[in-house]
N, C-alpha and C positions, 0 to 999 in steps of 0.2 A: 392507471394510477398517475397521480401527479407527484413527481419525485424531485426533491432538491438534491443535487450532487455538488458538494463543495470540492474545490480542487479540480474542476471540470476540464481545465486545460492541462492538467498534469497527466502523467503517463497512464496510471490506472483509471483516473477520472474520465479521460478521453475515451478509452476503450469501453468503459462501463456505460458511459452516456450513449455511445453508438449501439451497444447491446440492448439497452433499455428502449431506445427508439425503434429498433428492429422488431421488438415484440409488441409495440404499440403504446408504450407509456409516453406521457408528457414529461419532459425533463426541463427543469430550471437549473442552469449551471452557473456557478460563480467561481471566480478565481481572481487573485490580485495581480497575476501576471508579473511576479517579481523577477529580479535578475539573478537569483541563485544560480541558474544556468540560463543559457541564451533564450530570451523571450521569443526569438524567432521560431524556435521549435514549438513553443506553446501556441503561437499564432498559426503555425502549420497544422497542428492538431485541430484547432478550432475551424480552420478552413475546410478540413476534411469533413467535419460534422455538418457544416453549411451546405456541402455538396451531397449530403445524404438524402435519399429519396423521401425521408420523413422529417426533414429538417424543419418543416413548419411547426413541428411539435417540440422544438428546442428553442429555448430563450436563454441568451447569455448575458450576464451582468458582471462587469469588472467590479469586484468588491473584496474587501479584506474581512475575514471573519473576526478579526480583532477589533473592528469598528462596531462598538456596542449599539449606537443609535441606528446605524445602517442595517444591522442584523435584526434589530427589533422591528424596524419598518418592513423588512423583507418578509418576516414571518407573519406580520400583521396583514400584509397585502395579499398573501397567498395562503391557501388552505392546503398544505402539503399532507399527503397520505403517508409518505415515507421520506426520511432524511438519510442520506448516505454521506457521512463526513469523511472525506479523503484529503481535505485541506490540512496541511501541516508543514512545518519546516522540517525537511528530511535531512538525512546524512549524519552518520556518527562522527566522522572526522571534522566536519564543519562546525559541529556543536562545541568542539574544544576551543574554537576561536571566536565564535559568535553566539554566546549563550543567550543573550537577551532576545534574539530572533526566535528562539525556541520557547521562551517564556511567553512572548507576545502571541504567537500563533497557536502553539500546542496547549497552552494552559489558559490564558485569558480568552483566546478565540474559542476554545472548546466550551468554556463556561457560557459564552454567548449562544452557542449551538444548543446546549442543554436548556438554557432559559427559554430559547425560542420554542423548543419542543414542549416544554412544560406549559407555556402560555397559549399554545395553539393546538394542543391535544393531538399531536402527531401519533399515528398508529404504530410506527416502528422506527426506531433510530438504529442505524447500522453504522459503526465507526471503525476506522482503521487503527489497530494496534500494531505490534511488531514482534518478530521473533527476538529482537534485541532485549526484551524484558527478561529473558531467561539468563542473561548475563553469563557468568562462568559456571552455570550448572553442569555437573559432571554426568548426571544420569542421561542416557540416550535411549530412545528418542525423547525429545521434549514433549511432555504431556501437560494439558491444561490443569491437571491435578497437582502438578509440581509447584513448589513455592517459587515466587519470583521477587524475592526481597533484596536482591543484591545486584542492581543494575551497575554497569561499569562505564556508562556514558550519560551525559545529560539528556541526549535524545531518548535513550532507553528509560531514563527516570521520568521524562514527560509522558511517555507512552504508558508506563505503569500508573502514573497519576491519572491519565485519562480513564483507565479501567476503574480506578477507585471512585473518581468523580461520577462516572456514568452509573456505576452500581448504586451510589448514594441517591442520585436522582431517580433511578428506577425504583428503588425501595421507597423513597419518600413520596413520589408523585405517581407511581404506577406506570411509568413510561416503559413499554416493551423495548428492550435494548439488546443488541447483539454486537459484541466486539470480535474483530477478526485479526489474529496475529499473522501477518503476512510474512512469508519466507522468501527472500531474495527473488523478486519478480523481474523477469527479463522479457524482451521481445521488441518488435518494431515500434518505432516512435518512443523508445525508452529514454531514460535520463542519461545525458552525456557524462555525468559524474560517476556512473556505475562502471564497475570493472570491465564488463563485457563490451561496453561501448568504447571505453578508452583503449582496450586491447585491440579491438577491430580497427579503430582509427590508426593506432600506432603501427600495427602489422602491415596494413595496406600502404602506409606511407614510408615503410622501411625504418621506423624508429623503434627504440627499445621499449620494453614494458617493465614496470615495477611490479615485482611479484613478492608480496609480503609473507612473512613467516617462512621464507625459503620455499614457498609453494606447499607447505605442510598444513593446508587448510581444507576443510570440507564445507560445502554449502548445499542447502536443499533448494537448488534452482528451480523456480516454478514459472512455467510459460504463461504469458499474459492471457491467452484465450481460456486456459484452465481457471485462472483467477476470476475472470469475468463470469464464466459459467457458474462457479461456486458462489460468487457474490450475489448474482441474480437469484439463485435458488435460496440463498439465505434471506434476501429481501422478502421473499414470499413466505418464509417460515417464521412467523411472529411468535416469540417465546411466551409461554404461559407462566404464571407464577410457580416458582419451584424453589425448593430448599437446596442447599449444597452441603457437603460433608462437614463444613466448619461452622455452619450457621443454620438455625431453625427457621429463620425468616423466609417467608414466601415472596419471592421477588421475580418479576418477569425479565430476567437477565441471563444471558448466555455468552460464554467465550468459546471461540473455536480457533484451532490452528488451521491455516490453509497453506499447505506446501505440497511438494511432490512426493514426500515420504521416501526419498531416495537421495541421500547426500552424495555429492560428486567431488572427487579430489580436484583441487584447483588446476593441477597440471593436466588432468583429463579434460577439464573445461577449456583450457587454453588449446589443447590438441584439437578439440572440436572446432574452435575458431580458426585455427591454422588450416584445417582441412577445407573449411568453407571458403576461406580467403585464397587458398592455393599458395600460401607462403608460410615460411617458418618464422616464429617470433624470436627476437633478440631479447633474452630475459636478463633482467637486473634483479638478482635475488637480494631481498632486504629482510630485516627482522620484523616481528609483529609490531604494529602501530598501537599506541595507547587507545583504549576503548574498544579494540577489536576482539573477537572471540575466535578460537580455532575451529569450532564445528557448530553448524546448525542442522537440526534434523527433526522434522515434525512428525509427531504421532497424530494422525488425522482420523482415527477410528470413529470418534464422536461425530465429526463432520460427515464422514461417509455414511454412517448409520442414519443420521438425521435427514440428509438431503439426497441420499442415493447417488452420490457422485464422488469420484476420486480424481484429482489431477494426475495425469499420466503421460504427458508429452515427453518423449525422450530428449535428452539434451542435444543430441546430434540434429534432430528435426527442428527444434526450436531455434538453435543457434543458426542453422542454415537459413531459416526464414528471416532472422534478424539481419544477417550479413547481406542477403539479397536485397532487403529493404535499404540498408545503409548504402550499398553500392549504387542504388538507383536514385534515391531521393533523400537520404538521411545525413548528408555530409555537412552537418551544422557544428 
């Protein structure tokens, strides 16, 4: 298949592009290579793709999905079978200080993706949502049947908006669409703004780490290889028109959680990093930050039933792989 991957130089986009190449797909990757974090890491990821044995089936274009004309030209010049939209301005805390970056990429940019799919008869749109849409929901684990009406960060609000926009286009134009609510993805080549990356860097350099909510937090940490396996299986599972409990309309639209289904206490997570680093962390205990939530926990029964796969990498295994990568080549 010919697949467009947006955010191809990003953490998940890079690993997904490699996974698609390995199974024989043709991948067109785009990314704006912005400086939200060190562009050198993004270039390092792209360099790894160019070294892939099937790199001839990969084409990269530096492009911003918020550029309407460029995106229109991209869809007009390629006949994509599938679009996987991973391009987005990420980060809950960053959204408190830079709201317009989220509007440009996550809202205006996503409309450009939807319009491209509508005008070029894409067979399946897969897009990244986020566990952050659950906000302060008290019911655990989070289910796709739960209401998600109370986001507590602008980032979460844009992801909820993506789901609504995608559903509307799916309903109006019959675009088969699947949204994936990712739960705290980690692993080699990960984002330097993520806690596990910051903790590893600080512990190895003998610096203290900031531990929010005094460590009383749980996250459903999900290893990148499990995420890629899940996304690829979803790419192949084109949703058929279906109703949902709240609406009689038959729309080819589906939402899944994709997480490890096993929340881990932050202190246990730190302990796994300490074990792999061979050093103890100096902890600076702090209160909860605005926009953050105490627990994320994914109910993935729908996903497992439909694609026959459940993420299962233990935190100790995944963290050890990340730390080994960081110590060898990830010091960016």
